[in-house]
Every structure is written in structure tokens, then in C-alpha cells.
N, C-alpha and C positions, 0 to 999 in steps of 0.2 A: 657599531652596533647602536640600535636607537634606543634612548631613553624611554621607558614604559614606567617608570616608578610613580608618574602622576598622571596617567590616564584618566578622562573625565568622559563626561557626554560630550564635551566640546570635539573629541575626536571622532566623532560620527560622521564629521564631515559635513554637517549640516549646520552652518554659522549662527542662524538663529533659532536653533532647535528648543531653547528654553523659553524664548519670547513666543514662540508657535505653543509651546504646550502650556504656558500661563493663560493664551487666549483661550485656547480649546478647555483646558479646564474650567475656566469663568463659566463658559457657555454652558457646558454640561452641568455644572452646580446649578445655574440658573434655571435648568430644565430638568434637574433630578434625574438625570440620564446617566447611569454608570458607564464608565469607559475605560478601554484597555489599549496599551499600545503593542502592535503584532507587527509582523513582516519582520525584514531584516534587522532593523533598529531594536526590536524586542530581544531578538538573540545576540546582537552587539552589545547593548547595554548590560547585559549579564555577563559576558565573558570581560569586558572592559575590568570588571571589580577584580579579574582575577590576571589583570595586565595583559591581555590579549587584545592587540589592535584589531580594527574593523578590517576585513578581506576587499571589501568594496564599496565605492562611496556612493551616496544616492541622495537626490534632493527631494524624495519622496517621503512621507511620513504615514503610516497607516494605523488606523485605530479602528476598534470594533466597539460598537455603541448599542447597549441594550435599551430597546424604546418599545413601548407597547402599540404604536401605530405610524402610519406613514404623516399624519398630521404633525406628531410630536418631532418625526425626524426632519420633516421639511421645514419645521419651525428653527431646529436647531441650525440647519443650513442657513436660513435667513439670518438668524442672530449672528453669524460667522461672517456674513457679508458686510455687516456693520464695522466689523473690525479689519477690514479690507481683504477678507478672503471672497474671490469670484469663482462663479460658476465656470466649468468647462465643458465640452463635449460629452464627458464622461459623467454620467449622471450622480456618481456617489464621489467624484473628485472637484476639490476646491482648490484656486491657485492665489497665493498671497505674491504679489508683484513686487513690494518692498523686501521682503524677506527671500524671495525668488524661490518658493518651496511649495510643493503640491502634497495636500493631505486627501488620503482616502478615508470617508467616512463609511464603514461596512456595517450597517444595521443587523441586529439579530434579536431573539425574543419573540415576543408575542406577534410581532410584526411578520414572523416567517410563516411559510406554509410548506410542509412537507420537505422540512429542510432547505428552502430555497427561498429567496427574495425575490418577487415580480417586480420590477420597475416597468408598470404596462404601459405609460406614457411614451417610453421610448424601446419597449420589446425587449428589454433587457432582464436576463435571469443571473443572480447571483447564489451561487452555493455556499450555504453556511452549516453545512453538516460539521459537527465536533467544535464549535464555537462555545455552544453552551456548557457543555461536558469539561472542555479544557478550561475555559476561563474560570469555573469554579474553583479552579486550584490556583487561581492567578495569586503573584505574591507583588508586594510592595518594595521598588529599589529606589534609593535616595537619588535624586540628580541634582540637587541642591540643597543648600540649609533648609530651605522653607518649602520643598516641592519633592514629590516622590511620583512615582509611576507605576501603576498596575499592569505588570506583564505576565504572559502565561509561562510556567515553567519550562525549561529546554526540551523535555519530555513531551510536553503539549506542543511546543514549536514544532516538532518533529510530525506530530500528527496532524495540526493545521498544515502544513508544507506537501505531506505526502496526500492529502484530499486535494490541494489545490492543484497539485501537478498532475494527479491523475484525472482532473476534470478537464486541463487544458494542456496536455502534455508537449505540444507544439510551442506554447507561449510560456512555460513555467521552466525551463531548464536551471535558472538561477535558485530556485526552491530545492533542488537536489544538491546544489553545491553548497546551499547553507544546511542542509541535514548531514552531509559529510563533515563540513567544519564543527558542528555540534560534537558529532561523534570522535573526531579528531582532538578535540580540545577538553572533552568531558572529564576524562582520567585525571587531568591536572588540575581542573576547575574545581572539582568535588573529591579530591583525594582522600578527605576525611570520611565521607560517606563511603568511598570505596572500600576503605579498609575496616569502617565499623560495621556496614551493613550488608558488604557483599563479599566476604573474605573467602569466600567458598569457591572464589572464581580466581584467586591468586594462587593455585598450586600449580599452575604451568610454569615451565622453566623453559627458555626466559617468557616474562608476561608480555602478551599482545597487548597494551593500552587500548588500542582501537577495537578490539574484539571484545575485551572485557567493557569497556565502555558501551558496546553495542547491545551486549547482552543486559547490562543495566537498564539502559533505555526501554529495552523490550520489557523488563519487568514493571517498570513504571509505567510505562505507556498502557500494559495490560489492567492496571488499577483502574485509568480513565474509562476502558473500553467497556468496564463491567457497569456502567452507566446508560449504555445504549446498544442493544444487538445489532441496529443497523450501522453505526460507527465501527463495531466491531468488525462486522463482515466486511464491511468496505476497505478497511487498513489490512486484513489479512487476504483480502483478494488481490490487493497491489503487491503485498510482500509475496504470496504464493506464484503470481504472474511473474516475478523478478527474481526468484530463486529457483525455480524448477530447471533452467536451462541458461548457465551463463551466457552461451551464445546470443540468446533471445532477451536477456535482461536488458531494457532499456535503461535501467537506472545503474545497473553495474558497467554497463558499456559507457555511459555517459561519464562516471567516476572515472573508469580506466583512461579515457581520452583525456578529462580536464585536469586529474591530478597523476598522471603517469602511474597508474596502477595496474598490475597483473587484473584482467576481468574476472579470473575465479577468485582471487583475494577480495576484490568488491563485492563479487556474490556472498562470498562468506561474511561478509559485515552484516549483508541483509539477512542471512540466515541466524545470523546470532540475536539480531533485533527478534526474529520471528520466534526463535527458541524460546528468549526471554518471555515473549508475550504467551506462548503456549505452556510454559512451565509454572505460571504464576495463577493460582486458584484464589 
């Protein structure tokens, strides 16, 4: 059995994570730009505090950065180049050769139009629906004695990953795997909250921890969705399409294949998320 008693950000499989974060943090402060860690690392760093090791390694670090204009966004990228981050073929990705790590800088805020960032110089559109609403609930997690990182809460990560997957399902299967991982570990990771705030879900015997976690995720997601009808409609549309018929549920079928689940059981997890949203006023 592996020792998980001293898991830290170093277990994210990114050797220079702290060094990268310090450089990005300094540039963002210089430009007065709030930023947040998103993507798989944002999920992993929250689960690490509960001694749950990352499920997959990555050399990418994703940041959401709130900017008022493309001029500020471009200045941030230019400033980062002075610290060794070089442009790539992807307009929002920079690569640091010494650290062997890529960072995605995903802008949102006043810069967006209809929940989309339009990089006209390369005809690239980036959907940022849900960024503002989800990141309003960001929390700080310490990664070192002198540094902390702002991350979306786990239910916020589910929102962002459902949006990302539904926008490009053919390229975003790992988002579905991350969602399942959150549901799988949430009960143990937030056991105090489960018993203190959601004891009404503990009547069944035996308790199915994943179903309880899914319902709680739905309840917490519902609070975020009150901030945007467009976001609420999008999330409920994705869930409806993937719960009406297990045979046609792309999410349930992927979970069943990847995690050796019964497809009906996988669909039930999604149904519980949907119930949690719909029962919360």
C-alpha cells in the first residue's frame, strides 16, 4: 500500500509546479489581473488534501484570467515571455522549455462576448460560459508556506467540465473522467458536510456513497446556476440528453466503459445530479 500521509502539490506530477505558479502569480499581480487554477490540477489539488492521489499525470496547467481587454491579455502574455514562457501554435498556450510545462491562459470577463472569446487573428473561439459564475465561488488552497492558489469548488469544476465536454465532446473525454472522479471521492473528502448538511440523504441502507455525492453535487450546482439562466439551461440540457435513455447517454456509456460500470448505474449518477439541481430552490 502506498503512503499517502504526506501528499502535497508535488504529487501533481508537475515537477516545477510551484516555480511556474510563482512566475504566473507575479505577472498577474503586476497587471492587476485576478486568476484561478482550473482544469484537472484544480480538482487534484483539492483532493490531495484528503490524501487522494491524482488519477493521471499532465504537463499542462490551466489558468482562467479575468481581463478587461485584449490589450491587457496580450501584455500578460508578453510579460510571461520575459520569464521563459514562449508562444505556441495555440493562441492561448505558452510553453516553458526549462520547466517542460505548458500553461493555458483562458481569458474571461469584460473581454468576452456572448460567453465566447473571439481570437480573430487566428479565427479561434473559446467558450467561457460558466467561468464568471463558477469562479465567484473560488476558494484559496495553500500550496506552500507563502503561496496559495484560487480554485473553483468541486461542484464548480463539474459545471466547467460539463460545458467543456458538451462544446467539444469528441476531444474532451477526460473531462467526463474527472467528473466521475469527483463524484467517486466527494463523500469521503467532505464527510463532515455530508453528515451536517445533507443527512436527509443518509436514510437508505446500505448507503450508496456515489449516489449521495451526486445528489449533493446537484444541490450545490443549483446555487451557481441561479446566477445565469443561460448557464442553467445549458447544464440541464446536457443532463437531460444523458439521462433520458441509458443506451443513448454518451456520458454514461463512457463511464461504463472506462470504469467498468453498469450503464444504468452510470446513468443513475447523472439522474441524482439532475435531481439535486431540480429540488433546490
